[in-house]
PLY file of the C-alpha trace (Angstrom):
ply
format ascii 1.0
element vertex 186
property float x
property float y
property float z
element edge 185
property int vertex1
property int vertex2
end_header
-3.64 -24.49 0.98
-0.14 -22.55 1.63
1.29 -19.87 -0.99
3.95 -22.04 -2.84
1.02 -24.54 -3.71
-0.85 -21.45 -4.84
2.03 -20.15 -6.95
2.75 -23.90 -8.52
-1.16 -23.79 -9.67
-0.52 -20.60 -11.37
2.51 -22.32 -13.11
0.83 -25.19 -13.92
-1.97 -22.48 -15.49
-4.94 -24.20 -13.45
-7.89 -21.94 -12.69
-7.56 -23.12 -9.25
-5.58 -20.79 -8.53
-7.60 -17.90 -8.55
-10.33 -19.56 -6.49
-7.74 -20.63 -3.95
-6.03 -16.91 -4.11
-9.47 -15.49 -3.65
-10.10 -17.94 -0.92
-6.80 -17.17 1.12
-6.69 -13.29 -0.05
-9.57 -11.89 -1.26
-10.76 -10.39 2.04
-7.05 -8.82 2.09
-7.09 -7.44 -1.56
-10.79 -6.06 -1.04
-9.57 -4.14 2.48
-6.72 -2.43 0.53
-8.61 -1.55 -2.14
-11.87 -0.47 -0.21
-9.71 1.79 2.17
-8.32 3.98 -1.09
-11.38 3.91 -3.42
-14.46 3.59 -0.36
-16.66 2.35 -3.03
-17.79 -1.55 -2.76
-17.84 -2.24 -6.53
-14.71 -0.24 -7.65
-13.17 -1.99 -5.09
-14.47 -5.58 -6.15
-13.49 -4.74 -10.10
-9.69 -3.86 -8.25
-9.69 -7.21 -6.65
-10.79 -8.83 -10.02
-8.20 -7.22 -11.96
-5.69 -8.15 -9.20
-6.47 -11.99 -9.95
-6.05 -11.36 -13.91
-2.59 -9.15 -13.14
-1.09 -12.10 -10.98
-2.65 -14.97 -13.49
-0.53 -12.82 -16.38
2.63 -12.39 -14.19
3.14 -15.75 -12.83
4.61 -16.99 -15.05
7.35 -15.48 -15.69
7.85 -14.43 -12.18
7.90 -16.45 -9.12
6.81 -13.81 -6.11
8.44 -14.91 -2.81
5.71 -13.09 -0.45
2.16 -14.27 -2.46
0.34 -11.76 0.06
2.72 -8.70 -0.47
2.76 -9.28 -4.37
-0.95 -9.17 -4.45
-1.22 -6.47 -1.87
0.71 -4.24 -4.24
-0.96 -5.15 -7.65
-4.39 -4.16 -5.63
-3.08 -1.23 -4.14
-1.43 0.33 -7.34
-4.54 -0.94 -9.32
-6.82 1.04 -6.29
-4.58 4.11 -6.82
-4.78 4.42 -10.71
-8.69 3.83 -10.26
-8.85 6.63 -7.75
-6.92 8.61 -9.87
-9.29 8.20 -12.67
-12.28 8.65 -10.58
-10.98 12.00 -9.05
-10.29 13.59 -12.33
-13.39 13.30 -13.07
-14.49 14.70 -9.73
-16.48 11.86 -8.62
-15.02 10.90 -5.45
-14.46 12.45 -2.08
-12.54 10.25 0.15
-9.86 10.75 2.41
-6.97 9.94 -0.14
-6.21 13.72 -0.19
-5.45 14.41 3.35
-3.21 11.35 3.45
-0.95 13.10 0.28
-1.59 16.15 2.04
0.31 14.74 5.21
3.21 13.22 3.45
4.07 16.27 1.01
6.40 17.87 3.66
8.40 14.48 3.79
8.88 12.84 0.92
10.13 14.06 -2.23
7.77 14.74 -5.57
8.25 12.33 -8.58
9.54 15.49 -10.22
12.43 15.77 -7.91
13.41 12.16 -8.48
15.47 12.30 -11.56
16.40 8.57 -12.25
16.43 5.01 -10.97
19.46 5.15 -8.75
17.19 8.07 -6.80
14.53 5.80 -6.39
16.77 2.95 -5.23
18.06 4.93 -2.60
14.71 6.38 -1.50
13.39 2.89 -0.89
16.50 2.10 1.11
16.20 4.92 3.34
12.54 4.21 3.62
12.92 0.55 4.43
15.48 1.72 7.17
13.40 4.28 8.46
10.66 1.59 8.70
12.93 -0.79 10.49
14.04 1.79 12.86
10.68 2.34 14.52
9.07 0.54 17.31
6.77 -2.25 16.07
3.67 -0.39 17.17
4.82 3.03 15.64
5.89 1.12 12.62
2.31 -0.78 12.38
0.17 2.64 12.79
2.71 4.10 10.07
1.97 1.40 7.76
-2.01 1.46 8.31
-1.83 4.91 7.57
0.55 5.36 4.49
0.57 1.90 2.70
-2.95 0.71 3.76
-4.14 3.80 3.64
-6.24 3.72 6.80
-8.37 6.73 8.20
-7.30 7.85 11.46
-10.47 6.46 13.61
-9.83 2.79 11.98
-6.49 2.82 13.25
-7.39 4.44 16.93
-10.44 1.81 16.81
-7.86 -1.19 15.92
-5.15 -0.19 18.19
-7.53 0.61 21.15
-5.98 4.39 21.17
-7.59 7.62 21.16
-7.52 9.51 17.64
-5.08 12.14 18.99
-2.52 9.58 19.92
-2.71 8.18 16.75
-2.58 11.65 15.08
0.61 12.36 17.33
2.11 9.11 16.80
1.96 10.03 12.97
2.72 13.55 12.87
6.46 12.27 14.92
7.18 9.74 12.81
6.67 11.94 9.61
9.30 14.36 10.95
11.83 11.64 11.95
11.39 10.44 8.08
11.78 14.15 6.91
15.15 14.64 9.22
16.39 11.26 8.08
15.65 12.08 4.41
17.26 16.02 4.86
20.45 14.08 6.33
20.59 11.70 3.61
20.64 14.93 1.08
16.95 13.75 -0.21
15.52 17.05 -1.50
11.95 17.94 -0.62
0 1
1 2
2 3
3 4
4 5
5 6
6 7
7 8
8 9
9 10
10 11
11 12
12 13
13 14
14 15
15 16
16 17
17 18
18 19
19 20
20 21
21 22
22 23
23 24
24 25
25 26
26 27
27 28
28 29
29 30
30 31
31 32
32 33
33 34
34 35
35 36
36 37
37 38
38 39
39 40
40 41
41 42
42 43
43 44
44 45
45 46
46 47
47 48
48 49
49 50
50 51
51 52
52 53
53 54
54 55
55 56
56 57
57 58
58 59
59 60
60 61
61 62
62 63
63 64
64 65
65 66
66 67
67 68
68 69
69 70
70 71
71 72
72 73
73 74
74 75
75 76
76 77
77 78
78 79
79 80
80 81
81 82
82 83
83 84
84 85
85 86
86 87
87 88
88 89
89 90
90 91
91 92
92 93
93 94
94 95
95 96
96 97
97 98
98 99
99 100
100 101
101 102
102 103
103 104
104 105
105 106
106 107
107 108
108 109
109 110
110 111
111 112
112 113
113 114
114 115
115 116
116 117
117 118
118 119
119 120
120 121
121 122
122 123
123 124
124 125
125 126
126 127
127 128
128 129
129 130
130 131
131 132
132 133
133 134
134 135
135 136
136 137
137 138
138 139
139 140
140 141
141 142
142 143
143 144
144 145
145 146
146 147
147 148
148 149
149 150
150 151
151 152
152 153
153 154
154 155
155 156
156 157
157 158
158 159
159 160
160 161
161 162
162 163
163 164
164 165
165 166
166 167
167 168
168 169
169 170
170 171
171 172
172 173
173 174
174 175
175 176
176 177
177 178
178 179
179 180
180 181
181 182
182 183
183 184
184 185
C-alpha cells in the first residue's frame, strides 16, 4: 500500500491505518528507536507510541512524506525516553558520546534565543547537508540523525572505522566553520 493510501486510512479513522503503517514502516521506526535506546522493549514501546501519535495527528495534519513524519515522531519519543532513563541512571548507551561529538559545532539551546534563530539554524543545516557529497551526507545522517554506532556505519558502508571517524570529524569541522561564518554563536 502506498503512503497516500495509508494517510487516507488515517483520515477515514480506519484502524487498518495502524497495521498498514506497522507493515510498511515498523522496522524503520524500530531501527531508529533501538539506536537511541539500545533496548528492545523500550524501542517497541516507542514504536507503538509513534503509531498513537500518528493516529492523533493525522488528521488534522496530512504529512507530505509519511516515512519522515513517522521517523521524526519515533526519534523524538526515543530521545524523550532516553532522557528519562538516563536521568534515573539506568542506561549507559553510546548517546553521550554522540552529543559530545556535536557539542563543539552546534549551538546550545540556551544560545538559541527565539524561533527566528531556530529557523535560521535549520536553513543553515539543510544547506550544509545539501553541500556534502552523498556518501559523507549519508554517514553524517546515520551518525547524528539515526544515532548509529561507528561500527554499524563502517560495516554498512564497507569501510574501516577510522575512515568513518575521519569523515565525521571533517564534516563537523565544516559545519562549525559554516555556522561561525553565518554568525551563529557556539
